Structure formats: C-alpha cells, structure tokens
N, C-alpha and C positions, 0 to 999 in steps of 0.2 A: 794320590799311593796305590799301590794294589787294594781296593776292596775287596777282606777276604770274607763276606757277607756268611755267617757260618747258615752251612746245612750240611744233613747229613750223607753219609758216605756211600756212593753206589747210587743215587737217587737219579734221578732223571728231569729235566727242566720241569716239563707240563705233560698233557698229553698230546701233544704232539710231538714233541720234538725227536723222539726218535728217524717220523717221518719229514719234517722241516728243518730241524737246524741237524743234521749227520754230519754234516762239518763245514768248516767255516765259509766254505763256498756260499754258505745260503745267508752271511752277512749282506751279500750281492743279490741275490735270486732267492726272494724269496718268496713257499708256496705257501696258499693257504691250507693251514691248520687242521678244517674244517669238514669234517664228511667223512663216504665210506672208508675212505683210503687208509683217513688217519684212522679211526676207529680200529679200523685190523691189523695198521702199526701198533697200537698200543694192543692188544688183545693178543699179540705178538710174542711182545715184549713183556708183558706180565706172562704169560704162559712161560716164559723161556727161564721167567724169573728173576729180574729183572726191574727192583721196587721204581715206583715212580713219586712223586711231590704230590700232596696231595695238593688240589686243586677244580677246577671248574673242564667239564671231560671237553670241552671245545674250547680253542681259543677263539675263536671267530663271532664273527654279529648277529646276535639270533636269527633262526629264520624268517626268510619276510624282509629284514633289514640289510639285508647285503647290499652294499651297493657294487654297479660293476664296469667299469669301466676303468681307463687310469688313474681317474681322482679314487676308485677305490682301491684297488692295488697298490695308489702310494699311500692312500691311509690309514693300511693293512701293514704298510712295508714301515713306515713312523712306528707304527703302533708298535708291533714287535720289536725296534731296532731301540726306543728309548725305553718298554719296559718288558725284554726278555735278555735275559746274559748268555748269548750265541755260543755254545762251542764250549763250556762249562769243562767237560771231560780234556775237550785236546788242549784247551789252558793250563788243565791241571797236568796233563801229561807233557806237555813243554815244557813244565815249572822242572817238575821232579827229570825228568830228562838232563836239564841244561844244569841244573842242581847237581846230579850229579858226575857230571862231564867235569865239571870244575873243580870238582872236589876230589876225582881220580885223580884229575891234573896234578892238583895239588899236595897230595900225598904222593905219588912217582916221583915227581922235582922237589920232595920237603929237603933229602942228602943234599942236592944243587941250589937251592933257595939262593944261598949269597950270591952263589957266581954267576943265575942267571937276573937275580932284579937287587941284589943284595950290595956291599960294602967293599964286594970283593971280584964284582961283574968288571969286565972288561970296558963297559959302556960306560962311565964315570958316571959320580953324579955330576960335577958340570958340563960334563958334555952331554945329558939327560937335559940338565939346565937352560941349555942352551939352545936347545930343539923346542920344549915345552915354552920358551920366550918367543919363540916363533911361530908354534901352533895351538897353544892355548889349550895345552889338553889338560885333563884333568887328572889328578895324581896327589896324595898328601903326602909320598915317601918323601920332599925335598923339603914340609916343614921344619922337619926337626935334623935330620938323618941322620946317622949312626946307628950302631949293630942293634942295641933295645929296642929303636922306634921302629926298624922295617919290622925286626920278630916280632912285637904285638901286631902291626899291618898284617903281617902274612898267616899269622897265625886268626885272628880277625879275621882272614879272608876263606879260613879251613872252616872256623863256626858257622859263618854265615851262609856255604852253602850248603853245610847240613842242615841247618834251616829255612831254605828253601828247598832243600831236598824232601823234607817232613813238611814242611806247609805250619810252621809254628810263627806265629805273629809276623805274616805274609809281608803286610803292609809295611810296618818299620824295616823284616831282614830284607825284603828286594832293594830299600833302595839304598842298606848298608851293604848287598852282595854287587849294587851296582858302585857302588866309592870304592871294593876292594880290586873289581873286575877293572876298571878304568885306571886302577892305582897303579899295581901291577904288569900290565900291558901297555899304559905311555911308561911308565920308567925307563924299561926295554923292549923296545917298535920294533927291532928286529931278530923275538925271535916268535916261534908261532908254524904251522905249518897247513894254515889257512881257515883252521876249527876258528883259533885264536879270536879271528875279527866275527866269525857266525857268535861265538861266547860275548865278544862285546856289545854287539847291533842289540841279543836277546835282551842281555844283562838292564837293555834302556826299554825294551818294548815291556817288559815284562812289570816293572812298574806299575806300568797305568792295567796293566789284566785285573780278573779279578779270580786269579790263581789259584785262590785257594777253597773254596764253596764245599768243593769236590777234594775226597783222596789226602786229609790234610790233617792235622792235630786243629785245627783252626776248626773245622768242620767236627771233630768229635767235642770239642770242650763245648762248643756252645756259645749259651748269651752266660757260663756261668767265668768264663776269666776273670783274673784280678791283677794280672800285671800289669795291664794296657797303662793304668795316666801314669804311674810312676816313670814305665820303659818312655812314651810322651815328651814325660818331662826333663826324666834326664836327655832325650836325646836333642831336646829343644833349648836346656841348658849348656852340651857340649857344642851346641853346632849356633850359639850366641857367643861364646867364648874364641870357637873358631874363626866368629867371622868379626871380631873387637881383638882379638888376642895378637892380631899384627903378623903373624907366623904365615899364614893362608899366602901370603903375597898376593898374586890371580887369583887364584883359584876359585874363590870366593867373589868375587866383581859381580855387580847386580847389570855392568851392559858387555859386550863385547866386542870386537873391534872387527868379525868376521862373520860373515850369514850365521843364524839371525839377527844376530846382534845381543843379543840377549844372555848374559851367563848365567853364573848355575846359581847364587845366591836366591835370584827368585824361584826356580826350579824344590830346590829345599824346603826353602819357608814357606811355599807356598802350598808344596804337599803334606807339613806342620801342621801347620794354619788350617787345612783342610780337614784331619785328621781331628782338630781339636774341635772345629765343627761339626763334624760328624758328631762324637762325642756324648756334645750337649743335646745336640737336638733330638739324636735319641734316648736321653733320659731326662731331660725337659716333655720334648713333647716326641711320642714314638711314633703316633699317629698322626703328627700334624703334616701339612703344607713344605715347612720347611725339611722335614724328614724326605719327604716325598720327594726333593727336588731335587737333592744332594743322592736320592738313590737312581733318583733319574742319570744325572749328567756322569754317574759312574758308570751307571750302564754304557750309557753313547760311549764314554770314552772307552771301555771293556774292547766293543762291538768294532768302535776304528782302531780300540789297537791289536787285537786280531786279524783285521782283514790286511795290516799293515803287514804283519809276520807273516800271512798267505801270499800277497802281494810280494814281498821280498825273496822268500822263496821260489816263487815262480820266476823272478828276477836272473837270484843269481844262477836256473838252471838253464832262464834261454840265453843267458846274456856266456853262458859256459860253456854255449850248444854253438852258438853262432860261430862265436869265438874258434872252437875243434872246426866245423863246416870250411875255415880260409888256411888253416894248417895246410902242410903239403903230408904230413906224416899222416895227418890222420884221415885226409885223404884216398893214401893210398893202405892204408889198415896198418900201416906197421906202426903206430907211435907208442900202444904198450909193451914193442920190444924192446925200448931202448930202458925206463927205467926198470924193468928184470932183470940187467943185466947190470944194473948197478950197484957197488956192495955197501952201498949210501938206503937205498930202498929193498934190501932181499933183507928181512928179518929168517928167512929161512929158504935159506938159497937151496937146496933140494927141491921145493917144492916151485921157487920163481924161477928154476931150474927146468921142471919138466914142464911148465904153463907155456913158460918165452921160448920154449925150445922145439913147438908144437907151432906151424904158421895158421893153420884151422883155425886154432882156438885164440890167436892173437888177433886175427882179420876179424873175427865173428865179434871177438867184446870190444875191439876198437873201432867199429860201424855200429856196436849193437850200443853205446856209448853215445856215440853221437845223436843217433835215431832218438832211445832214451829223453835226452838235453833238449831237445830242439821238443820234437814231439809232445813234453810233459805241460804246457801252457795249455794244448789246445783238447786232450784227454780231459779237461775240466769240465766240459759241458754233459758227459756221460758220468754219470758217478761209477757204474762197474768197469768199463776201463781203465778209471781211476784210479782206482783200487787194486785193479790188479798192477799197473804200471807202481802204484806201491811198494808193494811187494817184492817186485825185480828192483826196485831202484834199493829198498834199502837192504838186498839183498847184494848186489851192487858195491854198498859202502860194505859191508863186512867182509865181502876178499878183498877191499882195498884196504884195510886195515889190518890184512893177514898175510895180504899179498908185500902191500909196499911199506906196512910197520906206520902205516898214518892213524891209532885209535881215535886220537884228539878231532883228528877232521872227520871220520866216518863216523864216532860218536856223536859227534853237533847237529852232521847233517841227519842223523838220523831221526835225531828229538827233533828237528825240523820239521823234517818231512811228517811229523804225529800230528800237526798242525790243518793234514790234511784226511786224517785215519776217519772211516765215521763211529757215528756215537757211540751205535749198537752195536758193532763189537769191543770198543772202550768199553763199555756196560757190561757183555760178558764178561770180560777178561777177571773186568774189578769184580763181577759176584762168585768166578770161581775164587778170586784171589780170596775173597770172605769167608766160603763156604769151607775153603782148606784152610784156614786162620783159626772158624770155630772147631772143628772136628781135630788142632792141636791144639787147641786151650785146652786147660788143667781143667775135670769138674770141680762146680764147688757143691 
C-alpha cells in the first residue's frame, strides 16, 4: 500500500535530486549525482530557497573507489533504484491532481448521483450484475443494494477523495480511494468522457506509490500520529467481515478466471499485512534489518509504479496520435471542425463558432495535436524540449476543457502529465506557496 513515510514539506530527497531525478524519466536513465555539475545544481537550488533533506553531500562512492563501465553504472543504478524514492514531488502532484479531479466530479454530479450510479439509474442493478458476472470487475454497490448503501458508498468516495487530496493516512486512504472509484465506475460503465478511464488506472497505481512524503498531512504529522493502529484494526475487521459475510459475492475471491488469475482478496489482505508488519518492525527494531528490507521493497515498488505511470501516459499519447494519423479528417486538417459545430461539445457556442469558423486555426490545431501526440515519446530524451512540450500540451487540455466541455478528461490528463514535470519547478512552486502561507498566517 502507499508507503507514506513522513518527510518535511518542501524537501529535496538528497543533494543530487535536482540534477538526478528531475523527473520520472530518471527511473530508467540514472545519472551520476556526484561531481561538479551536481554541486552546482544543489547550490542553485539552495540559493533559490529550496530546502533539502539533510544527508551526505554526494550520493556516489568515495573518490578513487568509483567503478567505471557497465558494471559500475549498473551498480549505481541498482543502488538508486533500491535506496532512493524517485519522483517524490511528481508522485505528490499526481496524488493531489487525481484526488482533486475525482472530488470535483463527485461534487458536480452530487444532485444526479442516484440517476448515474444509484437506484434510479436506467442501467439497473440487474443489468449491472449480469455484466459484472462476465467481467468480474470490482464494485461494492451490489453487496446490499438499496439507497442507503449507495449513499454510504458515494459519500465515502467523497471523503476518501478529500483524504487523498490532503494526504491524510495515505496508506489507507489510497486503498479506499481505489475501492470507491472502481465501485462507482464499474456500476455504470457507460458514463464518462475518457477521463474516467485515466482516474480508474491511476487509482490502482497510486496504492503502490509513496505519494505522501511531501505536501501532505502525513508529512506534517511526522511520527506523532496516533490513529494508525486503530484505523488499521478497524479496516482489518471490516475486511474480515466482508470476506466471511457471504454478501461480497465474487468480489473478494482469492483467484480469478481471467488473467492474472489472482482475485482482489490477496491484494487487500497483503496490503493490510504489510502495513502491520511495517508498524511492528518500526516499533520493535526501527534500525533493524527487517525495517531496512521493508523500506527498500517499498522504495522499489514505488519506483516501479512511477515508471508504470510514466509509460501509461506515453502510451496514451502515442496510441492517440497514431490512430489520428490514420484518420482522413485528421489528414486533411478538418477534424476539429466537426465537434466545434455539435451542440453537445459547445458549452460556449460563441467561442466555439469563432474558432470553428476560421479555416486556419482549425487546420493548425488539428495538425498540431497530431504532431504533439506522435512526437511526445521522442522528446523524453531531451529535458528542455520535453518541458516545453508539456506546457503546450497542458495548455491544449485547458483549451479542450473550455471549447469542448470536457473538464474531467482535461484535468485528468493534466494530472497525469504532472509525472513528467521537473523537480526543480515543482520545488520552486512549493517554496512560493509556503512563503505565501507564512505571510498570511496570523502572528502568534
């Protein structure tokens, strides 16, 4: 589960993170953090007012003991992969972004919640259960049925989205966030504008990240929180009741007929057991070997999850771009013209008519969209080009939200794009926000 090891807000992982792990791409390509370049980057970060976590000045081996060649590079890469939480600020930004997206969506649809997912939905519970029997998707809504149970699940989804957004008890809240997202979306799979699929995937990936080390209530609380054990006990008791109560159906089976042939029960019980083992090792032997092994495993799982998120974003853009290349409307540059003249996609008819009525903007935006999406994977080899392209793509998503009326999709893609934002920029924003908060804080 999400290992939210406390850390101070606005910290940098170590002396070389600004230079080494500026973004998640460093999970795959690891640079040597030692040397003059790293020192200059750290100095620049400190001068800019970005604090860093206390630690050794360099993460590399002592001078004269450094191994060269593929073996040395592999050894340093393995040491970074197992000992350093890569992309802490990116993970926190993704957590905040998707917590905000899901919370905003649930609040916007609160008046229509019963029609969309509840007892008055045209997609009835019987029809939903027939589909669930075929695909084996996870949802807790059919367990009891009725309006009261639906209201409890819907409002639990609101609370867990807020908890993820704030980073409160993130190990538990990300798991509950996963359950509520899947429960509502799998209840009615015919809703959504594409952003629901992204939220669906990221809700799964966030469980395996250490996304609350910075910019979270967990990080501010430090080691002084006392509600962890009661919450862990309560969740374990609830999971046991659901497992043995006989009302969960096939949702908590240990095996699955489809790939990967593992049910949800091993995942939930595994996360619960690891959390208990982590607390026990931290209490009995905080400096022991068991605690160190658990921390290294959590770090590796986090780094793998962040790499998967980055690859997922790349695949989304690459597949979308290559599919567009094959479309005749995208080839002749008129693809944008048609949605701008449909009432369903025109929340601002005047603005849509102004953009869609001019041939040149339609042509440039259509071709520019294809070029951006096809070329994005190739820009990851150069940080400057990648960062510039990220700004353009985020601006494009803002335009999609305004012109085509797809705010959930646009906000979800912006939150997913945050995995590639440079660490230095995120730290700069965090430092400025902290300064504003301190200025507005009342004097004691």
